C-alpha positions in Angstrom: 13.0 -14.7 25.2 15.6 -12.9 23.2 16.0 -9.2 23.9 15.3 -6.8 21.0 18.2 -4.4 20.5 18.2 -1.2 18.5 21.5 -0.7 16.9 22.8 2.8 16.1 24.0 2.2 12.5 22.8 3.3 9.1 24.9 0.9 7.1 23.6 -2.0 5.2 19.9 -1.3 5.5 18.2 -2.6 2.3 15.8 -0.2 0.5 12.8 -2.6 0.1 9.6 -3.7 1.7 9.2 -7.4 1.6 9.9 -10.7 3.5 13.3 -12.3 2.9 12.3 -15.9 3.7 11.6 -16.9 0.0 15.2 -16.6 -0.8 18.4 -16.9 1.2 17.0 -16.9 4.7 14.5 -19.7 4.0 17.3 -21.9 2.6 19.6 -21.0 5.5 17.0 -21.9 8.0 16.4 -25.3 6.4 20.1 -25.9 6.2 20.4 -25.1 9.9 17.6 -27.5 10.7 19.3 -30.2 8.7 22.6 -29.7 10.6 20.7 -29.9 13.9 19.0 -33.1 12.8 22.4 -34.6 11.9 23.8 -33.8 15.4 20.7 -35.0 17.2 19.7 -31.5 18.4 16.0 -31.8 17.8 15.2 -28.7 19.8 17.2 -26.5 17.5 15.8 -28.4 14.5 12.3 -27.5 15.5 13.2 -23.9 16.2 14.6 -23.3 12.7 11.7 -25.2 11.0 9.2 -23.1 13.0 10.9 -20.0 11.9 10.9 -21.2 8.3 7.2 -22.0 8.5 6.2 -18.7 10.2 8.1 -16.8 7.4 6.2 -18.5 4.6 7.6 -22.0 4.3 9.8 -21.3 1.3 11.7 -22.9 -0.3 10.2 -26.4 0.1 11.7 -28.6 2.8 13.9 -31.5 1.6 12.7 -35.1 2.0 14.8 -35.7 5.1 12.9 -32.9 6.9 9.4 -33.3 5.4 7.7 -34.8 8.5 9.2 -32.3 10.9 8.5 -29.5 8.4 4.8 -30.5 8.2 4.6 -30.4 12.0 6.2 -26.9 11.9 3.6 -25.8 9.5 0.8 -26.9 11.8 2.5 -25.1 14.7 2.8 -21.9 12.6 -1.0 -22.0 11.7 -1.7 -22.1 15.4 0.8 -19.4 16.5 0.5 -17.1 13.5 2.8 -15.9 10.8 5.8 -13.5 11.3 4.7 -9.9 11.1 6.4 -6.6 11.3 4.5 -3.3 11.0 4.6 0.3 12.2 3.2 3.8 11.9 4.3 7.3 12.6 2.3 9.1 15.3 3.5 12.6 16.1 7.0 12.4 17.4 7.0 8.6 17.8 7.5 5.7 15.4 5.4 2.8 16.8 6.3 -0.7 15.8 4.6 -4.0 16.2 6.5 -7.4 15.9 5.0 -10.9 16.0 7.9 -13.3 16.0 6.5 -16.6 17.2 9.7 -18.6 16.6 11.8 -15.9 18.4 14.6 -15.5 15.8 14.8 -11.7 15.8 17.7 -10.4 17.8 18.0 -6.8 16.8 16.1 -4.1 15.1 17.4 -1.0 13.2 15.2 2.0 12.5 16.5 4.8 10.2 14.9 8.0 9.3 15.8 9.1 5.8 15.5 12.3 3.7 17.2 13.1 0.4 20.4 14.1 2.2 20.3 12.6 5.7 20.1 9.3 7.6 19.2 9.5 11.3 19.0 6.5 13.7 16.0 6.5 15.9 16.6 5.8 19.6 14.3 3.6 21.6 11.9 5.4 23.9 12.2 4.7 27.6 8.4 4.4 28.1 6.4 2.3 25.6 2.8 1.1 25.2 2.2 -2.5 26.0 3.0 -4.8 23.1 4.6 -2.0 21.0 8.1 -0.7 20.5 8.3 3.1 20.4 11.1 5.1 18.8 11.8 8.8 19.1 11.7 10.7 15.8 14.4 13.4 15.5 12.7 16.8 15.5 14.7 17.9 12.5 13.1 15.2 10.3 10.4 16.7 8.0 6.8 15.2 8.0 7.5 13.4 4.7 10.6 11.6 6.0 10.9 7.9 5.2 11.6 5.4 7.9 13.3 2.0 7.2 12.9 -0.7 9.9 15.1 -3.8 9.5 15.0 -6.9 11.7 18.0 -9.2 11.9 18.7 -12.7 13.1 22.3 -13.1 14.5 21.8 -16.8 15.7 23.2 -18.4 12.5 26.7 -18.4 11.1 26.3 -14.9 9.7 23.7 -12.1 10.4 20.6 -12.5 8.3 17.9 -9.9 7.4 14.5 -11.3 8.4 12.2 -8.5 7.2 12.3 -4.9 6.1 9.4 -2.4 6.1 9.3 1.2 4.9 7.0 3.6 6.6 6.1 7.0 5.2 7.9 9.0 2.6 8.0 7.5 -0.9 6.3 4.2 0.2 3.0 6.1 0.7 3.2 8.1 -2.5 0.7 6.9 -5.2 2.3 5.2 -8.1 2.6 7.2 -11.3 -0.1 6.2 -13.8 0.9 4.1 -16.8 0.9 6.5 -19.8 -0.3 3.6 -22.0 -3.4 3.2 -19.8 -4.4 6.9 -20.2 -6.8 7.5 -23.1 -7.1 11.0 -24.6 -10.4 12.5 -23.7 -12.7 12.9 -26.8 -12.7 16.4 -28.3 -15.5 18.5 -27.0 -18.1 18.9 -29.7 -19.3 22.3 -30.5 -23.1 22.5 -30.9 -24.3 25.4 -33.1 -27.0 27.5 -31.6 -30.4 26.8 -33.1 -32.4 29.8 -34.6 -35.9 29.1 -33.5 -37.2 31.5 -36.2 -35.3 29.8 -39.0 -38.4 28.0 -40.5 -40.8 30.9 -40.1 -39.7 32.9 -43.0 -39.8 36.6 -43.4 -42.7 38.3 -41.5 -45.7 39.5 -43.6 -45.7 43.2 -44.5 -48.0 45.3 -42.3 -50.3 46.3 -45.1 -51.1 42.7 -45.9 -52.1 42.2 -42.3 -54.4 45.3 -42.4 -55.9 44.1 -45.6 -56.6 40.7 -44.2 -58.4 42.2 -41.2 -60.6 44.5 -43.4 -61.5 41.6 -45.6 -62.5 39.4 -42.7 -64.7 42.3 -41.4 -66.5 42.7 -44.7 -67.1 38.9 -45.0 -68.4 38.8 -41.5 -70.8 41.7 -42.2 -72.1 40.0 -45.3 -72.8 36.8 -43.5 -74.7 38.7 -40.8 -76.9 40.4 -43.4 -77.8 37.1 -45.1 -78.9 35.6 -41.8 -81.3 38.5 -41.3 
């Protein structure tokens, strides 16, 4: 199994978070598999095809490798796809790597701020199945960490995968101004005067006159009944 080396350099680390297999690396792996087939090195052929399959199987394999490529795809489904992930926990950056074809030969981890780039050294003690890197105490909590994996087994070093942890990668995307609709203007509702339909109150003398009239009528009715 190839040893994983942490290289103390901040040069040439791409600022992206995506697999590389769809482009140059996938084509290079297929080319290496074709060369191994031509020389009769079937072990190397299978290794490059398995790496190609575990990284997504793109671009498509040429006709001369189609049968072996399909076998590599079946192998990849059983062993799992290539994965690189990590998280910051206190003073450590913890990384996980699943590289079933074993093509990663070195890893670089850089802590970045607006004006600094600091290489993270590997910790002496690590949890099982995880790589742990020591975060420089001078890096702020919102520092961004770029982790790059390389394959040095081909004619020239190739980037296998890059992930970005923290910093700008966790910031929410700015909303699209076109998708924002102006809130409808708040409508002002006039206060309702509950006495508006009542009209002016009756003068007091009309009230008194009405009471007296009712009293007289009532007395007359009482007299009639007697």
